[in-house]
C-alpha positions as CSV (number, residue, x, y, z in Angstrom):
1,X,88.9,70.6,85.4
2,X,89.4,72.3,88.4
3,X,93.1,73.1,88.7
4,X,93.7,74.3,85.2
5,X,90.6,76.4,84.1
6,X,91.6,78.4,87.9
7,X,95.5,78.5,86.1
8,X,93.7,79.7,82.8
9,X,91.7,82.4,83.9
10,X,94.1,83.2,86.7
11,X,96.7,83.8,83.6
12,X,95.0,85.4,81.3
13,X,93.9,88.1,83.7
14,X,97.3,88.6,85.2
15,X,99.0,88.4,81.3
16,X,96.3,91.3,80.2
17,X,97.2,93.6,82.9
18,X,100.8,92.7,82.7
19,X,101.1,93.5,79.0
20,X,98.9,97.0,79.5
21,X,101.9,98.2,82.1
22,X,104.6,96.8,79.3
23,X,103.2,98.9,76.4
24,X,102.7,101.3,78.7
25,X,106.6,101.8,78.2
26,X,106.3,102.8,74.2
27,X,102.8,103.9,74.0
28,X,99.8,105.1,76.0
29,X,96.8,107.3,74.0
30,X,97.4,110.6,75.4
31,X,101.0,111.7,77.3
32,X,100.7,110.5,81.0
33,X,101.5,114.1,82.3
34,X,99.0,116.1,79.8
35,X,96.8,118.0,81.9
36,X,94.0,119.7,79.4
37,X,91.8,122.0,82.5
38,X,88.9,122.7,79.6
39,X,88.2,118.7,79.8
40,X,89.1,117.9,83.7
41,X,86.4,115.1,85.4
42,X,85.2,114.0,82.1
43,X,83.4,110.8,82.0
44,X,84.3,108.3,79.6
45,X,84.1,109.2,76.1
46,X,85.1,108.4,72.6
47,X,88.2,110.7,72.9
48,X,88.9,109.3,76.6
49,X,88.2,105.8,76.7
50,X,88.3,106.0,80.2
51,X,87.7,109.9,81.2
52,X,89.5,112.8,82.5
53,X,90.6,113.2,86.2
54,X,91.0,116.7,88.2
55,X,93.6,117.9,86.1
56,X,92.0,117.0,82.8
57,X,94.7,114.2,82.8
58,X,93.5,110.5,80.3
59,X,92.5,108.2,83.5
60,X,93.4,104.9,81.3
61,X,97.0,106.8,80.5
62,X,97.7,107.2,83.8
63,X,96.3,103.3,84.9
64,X,98.5,102.0,82.5
65,X,101.5,103.6,83.7
66,X,100.2,103.4,87.5
67,X,100.2,99.2,86.7
68,X,103.3,99.6,85.4
69,X,104.6,101.3,89.3
70,X,102.5,98.9,90.8
71,X,103.8,95.8,89.3
72,X,107.1,97.0,89.2
73,X,107.0,98.0,93.5
74,X,105.2,94.5,93.9
75,X,107.7,92.1,91.8
76,X,111.1,94.0,93.3
77,X,109.3,93.6,96.4
78,X,109.1,89.7,95.9
79,X,112.7,89.6,94.8
80,X,113.9,90.7,97.6
81,X,112.6,88.1,100.0
82,X,113.0,85.7,97.7
83,X,116.5,86.1,97.1
84,X,117.3,87.1,101.0
85,X,114.7,84.8,102.6
86,X,115.1,81.4,99.9
87,X,119.0,80.9,101.5
88,X,117.7,81.8,105.1
89,X,115.3,79.2,105.1
90,X,117.9,76.6,103.2
91,X,120.7,77.2,106.4
92,X,117.6,76.8,109.2
93,X,116.2,73.3,107.6
94,X,120.0,72.0,106.9
95,X,121.0,73.2,110.7
96,X,117.8,72.1,112.3
97,X,117.9,72.0,116.2
98,X,120.7,74.4,116.4
99,X,121.7,77.9,117.6
100,X,121.7,79.0,114.0
101,X,118.4,77.9,113.1
102,X,116.9,79.0,116.6
103,X,117.9,82.4,115.8
104,X,117.1,82.7,112.0
105,X,113.3,81.6,113.0
106,X,113.6,84.5,116.3
107,X,114.5,87.0,113.5
108,X,111.4,86.2,111.6
109,X,109.6,86.5,114.5
110,X,110.4,89.9,115.2
111,X,110.2,90.5,111.3
112,X,106.6,89.4,111.3
113,X,105.6,91.3,114.8
114,X,105.8,94.5,112.8
115,X,103.1,94.9,109.5
116,X,104.5,96.3,106.7
117,X,103.1,99.4,106.4
118,X,104.2,100.1,110.1
119,X,107.7,98.7,108.6
120,X,107.3,101.0,105.7
121,X,105.8,104.1,108.5
122,X,109.9,103.5,109.8
123,X,111.8,103.8,106.8
124,X,110.0,107.0,105.5
125,X,110.4,108.7,108.6
126,X,114.2,108.3,107.5
127,X,114.7,108.0,104.1
128,X,111.3,109.3,103.3
129,X,107.8,108.6,100.9
130,X,109.0,107.2,97.6
131,X,108.6,103.6,95.3
132,X,111.7,102.4,96.7
133,X,111.3,103.0,100.5
134,X,107.8,101.1,99.6
135,X,110.1,98.2,97.8
136,X,112.3,98.2,100.6
137,X,109.1,97.8,103.2
138,X,107.6,95.3,101.3
139,X,110.5,93.1,100.5
140,X,111.1,92.8,104.3
141,X,108.3,91.6,105.1
142,X,108.5,88.9,102.4
143,X,111.9,87.6,103.8
144,X,110.3,85.7,106.9
145,X,107.7,84.4,104.6
146,X,109.8,83.0,101.9
147,X,112.3,81.6,104.9
148,X,109.3,79.8,106.7
149,X,108.4,78.1,103.3
150,X,111.8,77.4,102.2
151,X,112.8,75.7,106.0
152,X,109.3,73.8,106.3
153,X,109.0,72.0,102.3
154,X,113.5,71.7,102.9
155,X,113.1,69.9,106.2
156,X,110.5,67.0,105.1
157,X,113.5,65.7,102.4
158,X,115.9,66.7,104.8
159,X,114.6,63.0,106.3
160,X,114.2,60.9,102.2
161,X,116.3,58.5,101.1
162,X,118.2,60.2,98.4
163,X,119.5,63.1,100.7
164,X,120.7,60.3,103.1
165,X,122.1,59.0,100.4
166,X,123.8,62.2,99.4
167,X,125.3,62.5,102.6
168,X,126.5,59.1,102.6
169,X,128.4,59.7,99.4
170,X,130.1,62.6,100.7
171,X,128.4,65.6,100.0
172,X,128.2,68.5,102.5
173,X,124.9,70.3,104.1
174,X,125.2,73.6,101.6
175,X,125.4,71.2,98.5
176,X,123.2,69.2,99.3
177,X,120.7,72.2,100.2
178,X,121.3,73.6,96.8
179,X,121.0,70.2,94.6
180,X,119.1,68.5,96.0
181,X,116.5,70.4,98.4
182,X,115.7,73.5,96.2
183,X,115.3,71.7,92.7
184,X,112.5,69.9,95.0
185,X,111.0,72.7,96.7
186,X,110.9,74.8,93.5
187,X,107.0,74.9,93.1
188,X,106.0,75.3,96.7
189,X,108.3,79.1,96.2
190,X,106.5,79.5,93.2
191,X,102.9,79.0,94.4
192,X,104.1,81.3,97.3
193,X,105.7,83.8,94.9
194,X,102.5,84.2,93.3
195,X,100.5,85.2,96.4
196,X,103.2,87.3,98.0
197,X,102.8,89.0,94.4
198,X,99.6,89.3,94.2
199,X,100.0,90.4,98.2
200,X,102.7,92.6,97.0
201,X,100.2,95.0,94.1
202,X,98.0,95.5,97.5
203,X,100.7,96.6,99.7
204,X,101.5,99.1,97.7
205,X,98.6,100.4,96.4
206,X,97.5,100.7,100.3
207,X,101.4,102.7,100.8
208,X,100.4,105.2,98.6
209,X,97.1,105.5,99.1
210,X,98.2,107.2,102.6
211,X,101.3,108.6,100.4
212,X,104.4,106.4,101.6
213,X,104.7,105.0,98.3
214,X,105.0,106.7,94.6
215,X,105.3,110.0,94.6
216,X,103.7,112.8,92.3
217,X,103.3,113.0,89.6
218,X,104.5,109.0,88.9
219,X,100.7,107.7,88.7
220,X,100.1,104.6,90.7
221,X,96.8,102.9,91.7
222,X,96.6,103.0,95.2
223,X,97.6,107.0,94.4
224,X,94.6,107.1,91.7
225,X,92.6,105.7,94.8
226,X,93.5,108.5,97.1
227,X,93.1,110.9,94.6
228,X,89.6,110.3,93.6
229,X,88.2,109.7,97.4
230,X,87.2,113.3,97.3
231,X,85.5,113.0,94.1
232,X,83.3,110.6,93.9
233,X,80.4,111.4,94.0
234,X,80.7,113.0,90.8
235,X,83.4,111.3,89.2
236,X,82.8,107.6,90.1
237,X,85.0,106.4,87.3
238,X,88.3,108.1,88.9
239,X,87.3,105.4,91.5
240,X,85.9,102.3,89.5
241,X,89.0,101.8,86.9
242,X,91.5,101.9,89.3
243,X,89.7,99.7,92.0
244,X,88.9,97.1,89.3
245,X,92.8,97.0,88.2
246,X,94.1,96.4,92.0
247,X,90.7,93.6,92.8
248,X,91.3,92.1,88.5
249,X,95.2,92.0,88.9
250,X,94.8,90.6,92.4
251,X,92.5,88.0,91.6
252,X,94.4,87.1,88.7
253,X,97.0,86.3,90.7
254,X,95.5,84.5,92.8
255,X,93.5,81.7,90.7
256,X,96.8,81.7,89.2
257,X,98.5,80.8,92.5
258,X,95.6,78.3,92.9
259,X,95.9,76.6,89.7
260,X,99.9,76.3,90.5
261,X,99.2,75.1,93.5
262,X,97.1,72.1,92.2
263,X,99.1,71.5,89.2
264,X,102.6,71.4,90.5
265,X,101.6,69.2,93.6
266,X,101.5,65.7,93.3
267,X,99.3,64.6,96.6
268,X,96.3,67.1,94.7
269,X,97.7,65.2,91.6
270,X,96.4,61.8,93.0
271,X,93.8,63.0,94.7
272,X,91.8,64.2,91.8
273,X,92.9,61.4,90.2
274,X,91.2,59.1,92.1
275,X,87.9,61.6,92.2
276,X,88.5,61.1,88.3
């Protein structure tokens, strides 16, 4: 029962924070930009459920809208990785051992040599800090990840009988990749997508923390942590709640990815069946 239990716990945590982010489009306890200096740095109470910040803004409202920002950045960055990385991986696997395969893999190594934070600094130096540039930085780093996962999964399929039969039937490598290879590695990509989604939320929080992500007045979890660092001694709730949001969301996505891997990987299913 480890796989299903892990999957459901992770899915519940992830769904809870996604729901809060979606609800923030139509409702928050207070307007996220409403300042009340007289009520600044209030601890959690009946009116402000999670307290207020140094401008008197409602922490719960900022947490909801900040979640929307963090999740959107991570989701779009994963989308960039999938859209660009999966085709590159399929091309590399279909032309294994060729100059094209070598060029794609060495290009991936080049991107891996620069962490996402370094890429973000380079992009920010040219275009300026913003959520869009954070998406680009994290997305660029995701491309080689999905390219490698796709290539590794596809290479193991190109030697199978049904792929050889498709080749004998006259299908080209591109058509085989789309019709036979991609559907059979979709489970790998789904699991990797959840993992990269969680890493994207961490990366966005880190970039916002150092001022390279979403810019004020747009809230984000990382920015909330950065704003709270000088007030943590007398207003710890300002750091606790966004920190918990990041931890629980990342934990939920990792648990969901782990559960999906157990559920979708036939080798793990057979192993658990023998153990039972």
